[in-house]
Structures are given as C-alpha cells and as structure tokens.
A tleap script that builds the chain and sets N, CA, C and O, in Angstrom:
source leaprc.protein.ff14SB
mol = sequence {
  NSER PHE LYS GLY ALA ALA PHE GLY LEU GLU
  PRO VAL LEU THR GLN SER ALA TRP PHE ARG
  PRO HIE ASN ARG SER GLU ASP ILE ARG GLY
  LEU TYR MET VAL GLY ALA SER THR HIE PRO
  GLY ALA GLY MET PRO GLY VAL LEU ALA SER
  ALA LYS ALA LEU GLU SER VAL LEU PRO GLU
  ALA ALA ALA VAL LEU GLU GLY ARG CALA
}
set mol.1.N position { -32.686 108.303 22.349 }
set mol.1.CA position { -33.055 108.053 20.978 }
set mol.1.C position { -33.134 109.384 20.248 }
set mol.1.O position { -33.424 110.415 20.855 }
set mol.2.N position { -32.880 109.363 18.962 }
set mol.2.CA position { -32.916 110.579 18.147 }
set mol.2.C position { -34.147 110.552 17.262 }
set mol.2.O position { -34.285 109.681 16.404 }
set mol.3.N position { -35.045 111.510 17.472 }
set mol.3.CA position { -36.293 111.607 16.703 }
set mol.3.C position { -37.117 110.326 16.763 }
set mol.3.O position { -37.678 109.885 15.760 }
set mol.4.N position { -37.180 109.748 17.934 }
set mol.4.CA position { -37.959 108.527 18.118 }
set mol.4.C position { -38.339 108.379 19.571 }
set mol.4.O position { -38.256 109.339 20.336 }
set mol.5.N position { -38.744 107.218 19.953 }
set mol.5.CA position { -39.072 106.915 21.330 }
set mol.5.C position { -37.982 105.997 21.881 }
set mol.5.O position { -37.103 105.561 21.138 }
set mol.6.N position { -38.036 105.710 23.161 }
set mol.6.CA position { -36.991 104.914 23.804 }
set mol.6.C position { -36.822 103.541 23.162 }
set mol.6.O position { -35.703 103.037 23.070 }
set mol.7.N position { -37.912 102.935 22.719 }
set mol.7.CA position { -37.835 101.568 22.206 }
set mol.7.C position { -38.386 101.422 20.794 }
set mol.7.O position { -38.866 100.346 20.436 }
set mol.8.N position { -38.330 102.459 19.995 }
set mol.8.CA position { -38.836 102.363 18.631 }
set mol.8.C position { -39.203 103.733 18.090 }
set mol.8.O position { -38.766 104.759 18.610 }
set mol.9.N position { -40.007 103.734 17.046 }
set mol.9.CA position { -40.407 104.983 16.412 }
set mol.9.C position { -41.333 105.789 17.306 }
set mol.9.O position { -42.098 105.232 18.092 }
set mol.10.N position { -41.254 107.104 17.177 }
set mol.10.CA position { -42.122 107.987 17.934 }
set mol.10.C position { -43.563 107.827 17.443 }
set mol.10.O position { -43.799 107.805 16.235 }
set mol.11.N position { -44.530 107.713 18.361 }
set mol.11.CA position { -45.921 107.509 17.940 }
set mol.11.C position { -46.589 108.807 17.485 }
set mol.11.O position { -47.457 109.336 18.179 }
set mol.12.N position { -46.192 109.311 16.338 }
set mol.12.CA position { -46.807 110.492 15.734 }
set mol.12.C position { -47.371 110.087 14.376 }
set mol.12.O position { -47.039 109.021 13.856 }
set mol.13.N position { -48.214 110.927 13.806 }
set mol.13.CA position { -48.890 110.587 12.551 }
set mol.13.C position { -47.919 110.220 11.435 }
set mol.13.O position { -48.174 109.283 10.679 }
set mol.14.N position { -46.819 110.941 11.325 }
set mol.14.CA position { -45.880 110.686 10.227 }
set mol.14.C position { -45.047 109.422 10.418 }
set mol.14.O position { -44.265 109.059 9.539 }
set mol.15.N position { -45.207 108.748 11.560 }
set mol.15.CA position { -44.505 107.490 11.796 }
set mol.15.C position { -45.480 106.414 12.267 }
set mol.15.O position { -45.117 105.546 13.060 }
set mol.16.N position { -46.707 106.473 11.781 }
set mol.16.CA position { -47.702 105.493 12.199 }
set mol.16.C position { -48.321 104.807 10.987 }
set mol.16.O position { -48.276 105.317 9.867 }
set mol.17.N position { -48.892 103.649 11.241 }
set mol.17.CA position { -49.597 102.860 10.222 }
set mol.17.C position { -48.767 102.704 8.947 }
set mol.17.O position { -47.658 102.172 9.001 }
set mol.18.N position { -49.286 103.160 7.798 }
set mol.18.CA position { -48.618 102.947 6.510 }
set mol.18.C position { -47.276 103.667 6.424 }
set mol.18.O position { -46.432 103.290 5.611 }
set mol.19.N position { -47.062 104.694 7.243 }
set mol.19.CA position { -45.821 105.464 7.190 }
set mol.19.C position { -44.664 104.775 7.918 }
set mol.19.O position { -43.518 105.209 7.802 }
set mol.20.N position { -44.950 103.723 8.653 }
set mol.20.CA position { -43.878 102.967 9.317 }
set mol.20.C position { -43.081 102.206 8.264 }
set mol.20.O position { -43.556 102.009 7.146 }
set mol.21.N position { -41.861 101.776 8.621 }
set mol.21.CA position { -41.113 100.944 7.674 }
set mol.21.C position { -41.935 99.720 7.287 }
set mol.21.O position { -42.570 99.103 8.142 }
set mol.22.N position { -41.926 99.372 6.021 }
set mol.22.CA position { -42.699 98.224 5.556 }
set mol.22.C position { -41.980 96.928 5.895 }
set mol.22.O position { -40.810 96.947 6.277 }
set mol.23.N position { -42.658 95.828 5.761 }
set mol.23.CA position { -42.110 94.536 6.160 }
set mol.23.C position { -41.022 94.025 5.221 }
set mol.23.O position { -40.190 93.212 5.623 }
set mol.24.N position { -41.022 94.486 3.993 }
set mol.24.CA position { -39.982 94.108 3.038 }
set mol.24.C position { -39.169 95.361 2.727 }
set mol.24.O position { -39.726 96.387 2.335 }
set mol.25.N position { -37.859 95.276 2.903 }
set mol.25.CA position { -36.994 96.427 2.644 }
set mol.25.C position { -37.068 96.833 1.181 }
set mol.25.O position { -37.055 95.988 0.287 }
set mol.26.N position { -37.144 98.131 0.951 }
set mol.26.CA position { -37.131 98.655 -0.410 }
set mol.26.C position { -35.700 98.888 -0.888 }
set mol.26.O position { -35.475 99.157 -2.068 }
set mol.27.N position { -34.732 98.785 0.025 }
set mol.27.CA position { -33.340 99.072 -0.300 }
set mol.27.C position { -32.446 97.835 -0.353 }
set mol.27.O position { -31.503 97.781 -1.143 }
set mol.28.N position { -32.741 96.844 0.487 }
set mol.28.CA position { -31.872 95.670 0.592 }
set mol.28.C position { -32.659 94.419 0.224 }
set mol.28.O position { -33.595 94.036 0.925 }
set mol.29.N position { -32.276 93.793 -0.872 }
set mol.29.CA position { -32.966 92.589 -1.346 }
set mol.29.C position { -32.838 91.473 -0.307 }
set mol.29.O position { -31.749 91.198 0.196 }
set mol.30.N position { -33.949 90.848 -0.001 }
set mol.30.CA position { -33.954 89.730 0.929 }
set mol.30.C position { -34.029 90.120 2.390 }
set mol.30.O position { -33.945 89.249 3.257 }
set mol.31.N position { -34.187 91.423 2.698 }
set mol.31.CA position { -34.309 91.864 4.089 }
set mol.31.C position { -35.779 92.050 4.410 }
set mol.31.O position { -36.472 92.840 3.769 }
set mol.32.N position { -36.245 91.324 5.401 }
set mol.32.CA position { -37.633 91.385 5.843 }
set mol.32.C position { -37.646 91.740 7.313 }
set mol.32.O position { -36.773 91.309 8.066 }
set mol.33.N position { -38.640 92.531 7.735 }
set mol.33.CA position { -38.674 93.038 9.103 }
set mol.33.C position { -40.052 92.853 9.722 }
set mol.33.O position { -41.074 92.987 9.048 }
set mol.34.N position { -40.063 92.547 10.997 }
set mol.34.CA position { -41.293 92.518 11.780 }
set mol.34.C position { -41.005 93.202 13.105 }
set mol.34.O position { -39.847 93.364 13.491 }
set mol.35.N position { -42.050 93.596 13.790 }
set mol.35.CA position { -41.879 94.173 15.108 }
set mol.35.C position { -42.728 95.404 15.310 }
set mol.35.O position { -43.451 95.839 14.413 }
set mol.36.N position { -42.629 95.956 16.504 }
set mol.36.CA position { -43.461 97.087 16.887 }
set mol.36.C position { -43.166 98.348 16.089 }
set mol.36.O position { -44.035 99.213 15.977 }
set mol.37.N position { -41.966 98.478 15.530 }
set mol.37.CA position { -41.626 99.682 14.766 }
set mol.37.C position { -41.873 99.539 13.272 }
set mol.37.O position { -41.601 100.470 12.513 }
set mol.38.N position { -42.381 98.397 12.838 }
set mol.38.CA position { -42.691 98.203 11.426 }
set mol.38.C position { -44.199 98.254 11.216 }
set mol.38.O position { -44.967 98.294 12.177 }
set mol.39.N position { -44.611 98.252 9.964 }
set mol.39.CA position { -46.035 98.268 9.627 }
set mol.39.C position { -46.696 97.003 10.176 }
set mol.39.O position { -46.125 95.931 9.975 }
set mol.40.N position { -47.822 97.032 10.836 }
set mol.40.CA position { -48.773 98.119 10.926 }
set mol.40.C position { -48.680 98.967 12.188 }
set mol.40.O position { -49.238 100.064 12.201 }
set mol.41.N position { -48.007 98.524 13.255 }
set mol.41.CA position { -47.956 99.397 14.419 }
set mol.41.C position { -47.390 98.773 15.663 }
set mol.41.O position { -46.822 97.681 15.642 }
set mol.42.N position { -47.560 99.496 16.752 }
set mol.42.CA position { -46.914 99.158 18.019 }
set mol.42.C position { -47.728 98.197 18.876 }
set mol.42.O position { -48.882 97.890 18.579 }
set mol.43.N position { -47.096 97.737 19.940 }
set mol.43.CA position { -47.740 96.847 20.890 }
set mol.43.C position { -47.761 95.411 20.398 }
set mol.43.O position { -47.405 95.125 19.255 }
set mol.44.N position { -48.177 94.526 21.263 }
set mol.44.CA position { -48.229 93.105 20.905 }
set mol.44.C position { -49.160 92.850 19.720 }
set mol.44.O position { -48.796 92.077 18.834 }
set mol.45.N position { -50.350 93.466 19.663 }
set mol.45.CA position { -51.185 93.258 18.470 }
set mol.45.C position { -50.484 93.719 17.192 }
set mol.45.O position { -50.619 93.085 16.146 }
set mol.46.N position { -49.738 94.821 17.274 }
set mol.46.CA position { -49.008 95.306 16.110 }
set mol.46.C position { -47.898 94.365 15.686 }
set mol.46.O position { -47.666 94.169 14.493 }
set mol.47.N position { -47.207 93.779 16.661 }
set mol.47.CA position { -46.142 92.821 16.358 }
set mol.47.C position { -46.725 91.595 15.666 }
set mol.47.O position { -46.181 91.124 14.667 }
set mol.48.N position { -47.831 91.079 16.197 }
set mol.48.CA position { -48.459 89.901 15.590 }
set mol.48.C position { -49.009 90.220 14.199 }
set mol.48.O position { -48.890 89.411 13.279 }
set mol.49.N position { -49.609 91.399 14.051 }
set mol.49.CA position { -50.117 91.795 12.738 }
set mol.49.C position { -48.965 92.004 11.756 }
set mol.49.O position { -49.103 91.724 10.565 }
set mol.50.N position { -47.838 92.492 12.252 }
set mol.50.CA position { -46.655 92.669 11.410 }
set mol.50.C position { -46.147 91.326 10.910 }
set mol.50.O position { -45.790 91.192 9.740 }
set mol.51.N position { -46.110 90.340 11.782 }
set mol.51.CA position { -45.680 88.997 11.382 }
set mol.51.C position { -46.647 88.412 10.356 }
set mol.51.O position { -46.223 87.753 9.406 }
set mol.52.N position { -47.938 88.649 10.544 }
set mol.52.CA position { -48.937 88.151 9.597 }
set mol.52.C position { -48.775 88.834 8.234 }
set mol.52.O position { -48.917 88.187 7.196 }
set mol.53.N position { -48.479 90.132 8.236 }
set mol.53.CA position { -48.262 90.847 6.978 }
set mol.53.C position { -47.022 90.317 6.265 }
set mol.53.O position { -47.017 90.198 5.039 }
set mol.54.N position { -45.985 90.002 7.011 }
set mol.54.CA position { -44.767 89.456 6.412 }
set mol.54.C position { -45.029 88.096 5.789 }
set mol.54.O position { -44.450 87.753 4.758 }
set mol.55.N position { -45.898 87.331 6.417 }
set mol.55.CA position { -46.234 86.006 5.896 }
set mol.55.C position { -46.741 86.093 4.451 }
set mol.55.O position { -46.534 85.172 3.660 }
set mol.56.N position { -47.397 87.193 4.117 }
set mol.56.CA position { -47.950 87.325 2.766 }
set mol.56.C position { -46.880 87.575 1.705 }
set mol.56.O position { -47.138 87.351 0.523 }
set mol.57.N position { -45.681 88.034 2.093 }
set mol.57.CA position { -44.623 88.266 1.106 }
set mol.57.C position { -43.568 87.165 1.105 }
set mol.57.O position { -42.714 87.144 0.220 }
set mol.58.N position { -43.603 86.257 2.066 }
set mol.58.CA position { -42.583 85.208 2.131 }
set mol.58.C position { -42.602 84.246 0.949 }
set mol.58.O position { -41.523 83.862 0.498 }
set mol.59.N position { -43.747 83.830 0.415 }
set mol.59.CA position { -43.693 82.961 -0.770 }
set mol.59.C position { -42.947 83.625 -1.924 }
set mol.59.O position { -42.211 82.959 -2.653 }
set mol.60.N position { -43.132 84.921 -2.091 }
set mol.60.CA position { -42.417 85.664 -3.124 }
set mol.60.C position { -40.917 85.656 -2.832 }
set mol.60.O position { -40.107 85.511 -3.747 }
set mol.61.N position { -40.552 85.810 -1.577 }
set mol.61.CA position { -39.135 85.802 -1.197 }
set mol.61.C position { -38.511 84.446 -1.480 }
set mol.61.O position { -37.384 84.376 -1.972 }
set mol.62.N position { -39.213 83.386 -1.184 }
set mol.62.CA position { -38.689 82.040 -1.438 }
set mol.62.C position { -38.453 81.840 -2.929 }
set mol.62.O position { -37.459 81.228 -3.319 }
set mol.63.N position { -39.348 82.343 -3.763 }
set mol.63.CA position { -39.191 82.211 -5.213 }
set mol.63.C position { -37.961 82.971 -5.700 }
set mol.63.O position { -37.237 82.489 -6.571 }
set mol.64.N position { -37.722 84.152 -5.143 }
set mol.64.CA position { -36.552 84.944 -5.528 }
set mol.64.C position { -35.278 84.222 -5.127 }
set mol.64.O position { -34.338 84.129 -5.916 }
set mol.65.N position { -35.245 83.711 -3.907 }
set mol.65.CA position { -34.045 83.029 -3.423 }
set mol.65.C position { -33.754 81.757 -4.209 }
set mol.65.O position { -32.595 81.369 -4.355 }
set mol.66.N position { -34.791 81.110 -4.711 }
set mol.66.CA position { -34.609 79.881 -5.484 }
set mol.66.C position { -34.415 80.166 -6.972 }
set mol.66.O position { -34.247 79.239 -7.764 }
set mol.67.N position { -34.438 81.439 -7.353 }
set mol.67.CA position { -34.221 81.811 -8.744 }
set mol.67.C position { -35.418 81.618 -9.646 }
set mol.67.O position { -35.274 81.556 -10.867 }
set mol.68.N position { -36.608 81.522 -9.056 }
set mol.68.CA position { -37.820 81.319 -9.858 }
set mol.68.C position { -38.507 82.625 -10.212 }
set mol.68.O position { -39.471 82.625 -10.977 }
set mol.69.N position { -38.026 83.744 -9.667 }
set mol.69.CA position { -38.702 85.021 -9.945 }
set mol.69.C position { -37.748 86.018 -10.561 }
set mol.69.O position { -38.141 87.145 -10.861 }
savepdb mol mol.pdb
quit
C-alpha cells in the first residue's frame, strides 16, 4: 500500500476520525461510502458506526435521486 496500511488508511492523526473520507462523496454525486476506512473509524465498531452515519444522509440522497431536492 502507498501511504496507508495493508487494508485501509494508516492509523495516524491526519487520517483518523473526522479526517477520514466522509460517508458522502464531495466529488461524485450519489456516491456514498461505509467501512473501516471511512468516517468515523476502523474496526467492526467503526464499520457499524459508519453505516449508522450514512443512514442519516440517505433520505437526502433519495430526494435528490427522485428530483425533489
């Protein structure tokens, strides 16, 4: 891996918590991400918390896809 760990982002301050990629892409409309390398963090608790964080933006995504936003 280049500037990361074998299975995701390197666990350093500049790639942890809020500094991890967010659950909604800022570059690609309609791209949502979950997992150990996304906000809020690594491990199974981080994956589950990431999925829960994504749940909070999905209603907004549905509105965009249906043309309501």
